[in-house]
N, C-alpha and C positions, 0 to 999 in steps of 0.2 A: 673537544674540537680545537685544532691548532690552526690559527690564521697565519699563514706564512707571507706576511707583507710588512716587514720591519722597516719603519721609516727612520728610526734613530740609528746611528752608527753602532756597529757591534762593539762589545766591551774591549776587544783587542784593538780595534781601530781607535777607539776613544783613548785607550791607554797610550798608544803610539803618538797620538796628537798631543796628549798631556806631556809626554816625555820630550817631544819635539819642542813644545812651548817652553819647557823648563830649560832646555839647552839654549834657546834664544835669549832667555833671561840671563843665563850665566855668561854668554858671549857679550851681551850688552854691558853687564856689570863689569866685566874685565876691561872692556874698552874705555869705560869712563872712570875706572878706579873706585867702584862702588861695591856694595854687598847685596846678595840676594836675600830677600826676606821669605822665609819658609812659611807655608800656610795658605789660606784661601782669601786673604784680604786683598783689596784692590791694588795696594802698593806693592809691586813685585820687587822693586829695587830702591835702596836708600843710598843716596850719593854722599860725598864727604861733607856736604853742607847740611845734611840731615833732611834733604828734600826727597820726596817720594816720586817714583816713576812707575807708571803702568806700561808694560811691554806687550805689544800685539804683533802677531806674525801670521802668515798664511792667507789664503784666499778669503776665508770667512771666519770671523771671530765669534766666539761665544762670549759675549760681554758679561752675561751672568746666567746662572741657572740656580734659582732659589726655590726652596720649598715653601709650604703654606705659612708656617710661622714666621719665617724671615720676611715674606711679603707683607703679612698682616701687621708686623711690627715696624715696618719701614716708614720713614717720614714722608717720602714722595712716591715710592714704588707701590705703596699700598692701594693705589687706584686699580691695580691689577687683581686685587683680592676678589672682586666680584666675578672675574673670569674663572678663578679657581673654585669659587662657590657654586659655579654652574654645574659642577660634578658632584656625585654622591660621595660621602665621606669614605666609604669602604671601596677599595679597588675591586674586590670580588663581585660586588653588586654591579659595578660598571662593566666589568669584563663579561659577566654572564649575559647581560643584555646586548653587549656589543657582538658577542658570538652569535646570539640569536638573530640579530638584525643582518649581519654580514652573511650568516649561514643561509638566511632566506634569499638574499640577493644572489648568492653563488648558485643555489639550486635553481633560481629563476633563469640564470644565464645558461645553466646546463640544459634546462627544458626548452627554452625559447631563443637562446642566442644573445650575444653581447649587444647587438643593435637594438633588440627589443628591450633589454635591460636599461639602455641609455634613455629610451623613451618612457620608461616607467617613472611615474611621478612620486615625489615624497609622500604625497597624500595617500596614494595607493599602497605604498609600502607600510605606512603607519596603520592604515585600516586593516591590512593583512596580518601584521604581527602584534597588534594591540599595544597596550601601554608598555613603554620601553625606556629605561633610564638612559641608555646610550643616545637614543634619539632626542629625548627631553634635554639632555645635557648640551647637545649640539644647538638646539633651539635657544636655550638659555644663554649659551656662550655667544651666539650671534647678537643678542640684545646687549650683553655685557660689553662686548667688543665695540659696539656702536657707542655706548656710553663713554668708554675709555677714549675713543677717537674724538668725541666731542670735547672732552676735558683737555686733550692734548692740542686742540686748536688754539687754546689760550697759551700764548708764547711764554708767559711767566711760569705756568705749570709745566710746559714742555722743557724749559731750561732747568727747572728744579729736578724734574724727572731724569734728564740726561746727566745732571750733576751727580746724582746719587748712583746712577748706573755706571758711569765711567770713573768718577773721582771720589766716591764715598762722601758726598756732601762737603767737598772742599779739602778733605784730608790728603788727597793726592795732588801733586803739583804739575806733573807732566804726563803726556801720552807719547810714548816712543813706538814708532811703527817700523818694522823691518819691511822694506819695499820689495816685495816679490811679485807685485801685480801691476803697479802703475808704470814705473820705468824699469822695474825688475832689475835694479842695480844692486840689491842686497844691502843698501845703506839704511842705517837706522835714522829715521826722520822724526825729530822731536818737536812737539807743539805744547804750548802752555795751556793750562786748564781754561783760562779766560778766552783765548783764541778759539779753542775747540768748541766751547759752549756758545760763543758769539756766532760762529759760522754755522754750526749745526742748528741752532735755534732759529736763525734767520732763514736758512735754506730748506729745512725739512718741514713737511706737512704730513699730517696723519691721514690714513685711509684704512679701509677694511678689505680683507681678501675676498675674492669672488668665489663662487661655488666650484668645487673640483669637478672633474669629469671621469672619475673612477667608477665604472658600472657596478663594481662589487660593494661599494660603500654607500652610505647615506650622505649625499652631497648637499651642502648648505653653505651659504656665504657667511662671512664674518667669523671664521675660525681662527684668524690671525689679525693682530693689529700691525699695520704697516706704517713705516715712515718713508716718504718718497722725496725726490728732488727733481727739479726741472732741468733737463739737459739743454745744451745749446740749440738743439733742433726743436726745442719746445715740448718734447715728449717727457712724460713723467716716468721715473725709474725707481723701483724699490731699492732701498739701501738697508733697511732694517726690517726684520720680521720678529714679532713677539708672539709666542705661542705657548699653549699649555702642553706640557709633556705628561703623557699617561702611558708610558711604555711597560711598566711593571709595578708590582706592589711597592718596590723600593723607589721607583721614579714615577710617582703618581701625584697629581695636582701640584706640579712644579711649573714655574714660569721661566721660560727661556728667551733670552734676547740675543739674536744673531745679527751681525753686521758685515757687509761686504767691503773688503779692504780697498779694492781699486776705486770704488765709488767714494769712500771716505777720503782717500788721498786726493782724488779729483777735486772734491769740495775744499779741502784744506789748502791745496797748493794753487788753486786758480785765483785766489784773492791777491790783487797786485801788491799790497803792502806785506804780504807773507811769502810770496812765491820765490823770492831770492833769500836763500838761507846762508848761514854762517857755519863754517866747518869748526867744530869744537874739539873733536878727537878724530883719529883715523876711523873712517867708516861711520862717523856720526855727524849729522848736520842739524842745527837748530834753526827753527823758522819763527818769524814774527817776534812776539814778546819773549819766547823761550830763549832767543839768542842773547837777551839781556839778563833774564832771570836765572838762566842755567850758567852760573859762574864757574869758571875753571879754577 
């Protein structure tokens, strides 16, 4: 059975994004007279003072995509291990029961229509298909996500978590963002590790995702850990989505951290003592502490 609902980008699109990301790193390195560090470490660029810069570009960043062992062995990201443990060790076992569950839902839609499928309760589905690893995984993940959310309410834990996610526990010094979303001016805007962590830790609060509305799937809340911030109108907006990737045997039980660029820049640039930057190089502006730490 083939389920044609791919949530992850195709390999071609992923490759294009990776190449695009690399070109931004090269452009930034040339602008500041630095070198590109090859590999998958957090520091993309090493400047002439030996300081490391992580470069981000585009509408949505993949801050990390780590497999089971990397998460399990992490100092602070290991709180996500319980989310990965919600799923069976073997992808084949997960896939087989996923196909069984979705196959049942698709046949139900064919027989009774999409509206009837939307009214079909999870309890009715579970009773009809019997014991199912895919369903059990979703239920376990909901509990694990709630546990992670509770942990991240502690600001010390949140800060340490973000430090490892963005700066490899202090090994990286700066976050350089090519602005294609906030002012869309193409300028690389550079922030210090301390400013980024201070602002994000203060402004972000954890939450869990609500249940989806896809009639073909087994919809249940808590499949993602969210980080949100309060907009000026008082409404909460998602800025970070942390999810488990189970797209294939290769990409199974992986934790992915995505962040929206425009929202990140909104938070970083709205703070009064940071909002006015200092031009360091052509097309490069440093803000806050970065303007002093990022020596020419």
